[in-house]
C-alpha positions in Angstrom: 0.0 0.0 0.0 1.4 3.4 -1.0 2.3 5.8 1.8 1.2 9.4 2.1 2.9 11.5 -0.7 3.6 15.2 -1.0 0.6 17.1 -2.0 2.5 19.1 -4.6 3.0 15.9 -6.5 -0.6 14.7 -6.0 -2.0 18.1 -7.2 -0.6 17.4 -10.6 -2.6 14.2 -11.0 -5.6 15.9 -12.5 -8.5 13.7 -13.7 -9.8 14.4 -17.2 -13.5 15.2 -17.4 -15.9 15.4 -20.4 -16.9 19.1 -20.7 -18.5 18.8 -24.2 -19.0 15.9 -26.6 -15.5 15.3 -27.9 -13.9 17.7 -25.5 -12.1 16.6 -22.3 -10.4 19.0 -19.9 -8.3 18.5 -16.8 -9.9 19.2 -13.5 -9.4 22.9 -12.8 -8.8 25.0 -9.6 -10.4 23.9 -6.2 -6.9 23.8 -4.7 -8.3 24.6 -1.2 -10.8 21.7 -1.5 -8.1 19.3 -2.7 -5.9 20.2 0.3 -9.0 19.3 2.4 -9.0 15.9 0.7 -5.4 15.5 1.7 -6.2 16.2 5.3 -9.2 13.8 5.2 -6.9 11.1 3.8 -4.3 11.7 6.5 -6.8 11.6 9.4 -9.9 9.9 8.1 -13.3 11.6 8.5 -14.7 11.6 12.0 -18.2 12.0 10.5 -19.5 11.6 7.0 -18.9 14.8 5.0 -21.9 16.1 3.1 -21.0 18.6 0.4 -23.8 20.8 -0.8 -24.1 23.6 -3.3 -25.9 24.8 -6.4 -26.4 22.5 -9.4 -23.5 22.7 -11.8 -21.0 24.2 -9.4 -18.6 21.3 -9.8 -19.4 18.9 -7.0 -19.3 15.8 -9.2 -16.0 16.9 -10.8 -14.6 17.4 -7.3 -15.6 13.9 -6.2 -14.1 12.3 -9.2 -10.8 14.2 -8.6 -11.0 13.2 -4.9 -11.4 9.5 -6.0 -8.1 9.6 -7.9 -6.3 11.3 -5.0 -7.5 8.8 -2.5 -6.5 5.9 -4.7 -3.0 7.4 -5.0 -2.9 7.7 -1.2 -3.4 4.0 -0.8 -7.1 3.8 -0.3 -9.5 1.2 -1.7 -12.1 3.6 -3.2 -15.7 3.2 -4.2 -17.5 6.1 -6.0 -21.1 5.9 -7.2 -23.3 8.2 -9.1 -26.6 6.3 -9.0 -28.6 8.8 -11.0 -26.4 8.0 -14.0 -25.8 4.3 -13.2 -22.1 5.1 -13.0 -19.4 3.8 -10.5 -15.7 3.7 -10.0 -14.1 0.9 -8.0 -10.4 1.5 -7.2 -9.6 -1.9 -5.6 -7.9 -5.1 -6.6 -10.9 -7.1 -5.3 -12.6 -7.9 -8.6 -15.7 -9.2 -6.9 -16.5 -5.6 -5.8 -16.5 -4.2 -9.3 -18.6 -7.1 -10.5 -21.3 -6.5 -7.9 -21.5 -2.9 -8.8 -21.6 -3.6 -12.5 -24.4 -6.1 -12.1 -26.4 -3.4 -10.2 -25.7 -0.8 -12.8 -27.0 -3.0 -15.5 -30.5 -3.2 -14.0 -33.3 -0.9 -15.2 -32.9 2.7 -14.2 -35.0 2.8 -11.0 -33.8 -0.5 -9.7 -30.2 0.3 -10.6 -30.3 3.6 -8.7 -31.5 1.9 -5.5 -29.2 -1.0 -5.7 -26.1 1.1 -6.3 -26.9 3.3 -3.4 -27.3 0.3 -1.1 -24.3 -1.6 -2.5 -22.0 1.3 -2.0 -22.2 0.9 1.8 -22.4 -2.9 1.6 -19.2 -3.4 -0.5 -17.2 -1.0 1.7 -18.3 -3.1 4.7 -17.1 -6.2 2.7 -13.8 -4.6 2.0 -13.3 -4.0 5.7 -14.6 -7.4 6.9 -14.0 -10.1 4.4 -11.0 -8.6 2.6 -9.3 -6.9 5.6 -8.7 -3.6 3.9 -7.2 -0.9 6.3 -7.9 2.3 4.3 -11.2 2.6 2.5 -13.1 5.5 1.0 -16.7 5.8 -0.1 -17.9 8.7 -2.2 -21.6 9.0 -3.2 -22.9 11.6 -5.7 -26.5 12.8 -5.5 -27.5 9.6 -3.8 -30.3 11.3 -1.9 -32.2 11.9 -5.1 -32.0 8.2 -5.9 -33.2 7.0 -2.6 -35.6 9.8 -1.7 -35.0 12.9 0.4 -36.9 11.4 3.4 -34.3 8.7 3.6 -31.3 11.0 3.4 -30.8 11.1 7.2 -30.8 7.3 7.5 -28.4 6.9 4.6 -25.9 9.3 6.3 -26.4 7.3 9.5 -25.4 4.3 7.6 -22.2 6.0 6.5 -21.6 7.0 10.1 -22.0 3.5 11.3 -19.2 2.4 8.9 -16.9 4.8 10.8 -18.2 4.1 14.4 -19.2 0.5 14.2 -17.1 -1.1 11.5 -17.2 -4.8 10.9 -13.5 -5.1 11.3 -10.4 -3.2 12.4 -9.3 -0.4 10.1 -6.8 2.4 9.9 -8.8 5.2 8.2 -12.2 5.6 6.6 -13.2 8.6 4.3 -16.9 9.0 3.7 -18.1 11.9 1.4 -21.5 12.6 -0.1 -22.6 15.4 -2.4 -26.0 16.9 -2.9 -27.8 19.8 -4.6 -31.0 19.2 -2.7 -31.9 21.9 -0.1 -34.5 19.5 1.4 -32.0 16.7 1.9 -29.6 19.2 3.6 -32.4 20.1 6.0 -33.1 16.5 6.8 -29.5 15.7 7.4 -29.0 18.8 9.5 -31.6 17.7 12.0 -29.2 15.1 13.3 -25.6 15.2 14.5 -24.6 12.6 12.0 -22.5 14.5 9.5 -20.3 17.5 8.8 -22.0 19.8 6.3 -19.6 21.5 3.9 -20.7 24.1 1.3 -19.2 24.3 -2.2 -20.0 27.3 -4.3 -19.2 28.3 -7.9 -15.6 28.7 -9.1 -13.5 31.7 -8.2 -12.9 34.1 -11.1 -9.4 33.0 -12.0 -10.2 29.3 -11.8 -13.2 29.9 -14.0 -11.1 31.9 -16.5 -8.8 28.8 -16.9 -11.9 26.7 -17.7 -13.2 29.3 -20.1 -9.9 29.4 -22.0 -10.1 25.7 -22.6 -13.3 26.1 -24.6 -12.6 26.0 -28.4 -14.1 28.2 -31.1 -15.9 31.5 -30.9 -17.3 32.5 -27.5 -18.5 35.7 -25.8 -15.9 37.9 -24.0 -14.8 36.5 -20.6 -16.2 39.4 -18.5 -19.6 38.9 -20.1 -19.5 35.2 -19.5 -18.5 35.7 -15.9 -21.3 38.2 -15.3 -23.9 35.8 -16.8 -22.7 32.6 -15.0 -21.3 33.8 -11.7 -18.6 31.2 -12.1 -20.9 28.2 -12.5 -19.1 25.6 -14.7 -22.3 24.1 -16.1 -23.7 27.5 -17.1 -20.5 28.1 -19.1 -21.7 25.6 -21.6 -25.0 27.5 -22.4 -23.9 31.1 -22.7 
C-alpha cells in the first residue's frame, strides 16, 4: 500500500472530465478543497462529510478528482453516481466491481437503489471479508436516488461504517454530495454528518476553464457576469 505522498506531487494528478462531446479537460482549480481531501486522507473523516451547493457548481468533478487522489494515497475507493448508473471501484478485489456492474445493468429505478445500497455494503465487505485498512466511499447525489426522506438514514449508515465497522481499520473517508436543499435540512436535523458548502468557481479558476473552450465565445467578463462562475452555465452562454 502506498504511503502518504507530498501534496504538490498529487496536485498534478488531475483527472480528465468530459466538458462537451468530444472535449475533455483536466480538473481545474479547487486547490483549497483538494488540500482538504489530503487532510481527510491523512486523518480519516470523524463523521461523513456532506458537500452541498448549487447545481452545476462542480461537486461531481470534485468527487471524481478526490477519487483519484484517495486511490493514490493508498485507499480502496468506491465512488457511485446512482442517477447516471455510474461507478468507479479502485480496488484489486474484482468481486466488488462485478457486484456494482451487475447493479448498474438493472433498469434505471432498480439500478439507482441497488447502487446506493451496495456502496455501503461493499465497503463493509472490504473491511470485513478482505481486511482492507484504508477505505473511502464517495456518493454523488445519492439522496435523489433513494428519496429525500431517507437522506438522514443513509448518512447514519455512513456514520455506522466509521463508528461500528465490521473489522479493524486504519482510516475511513466518507463523502456525499447533494444539490438538494431539502436533503440538507433533513441531514442537518441530526448530528450525524459534517455539512460543507461548495459554491461556484472563483474568477481566475473559472477563467482557466473558459480558456479551454474551443471556437468563438463571448468575452470572458460577459460570461463571468452571466454565469457567476458556475461551470455548467459556461456551456450554455
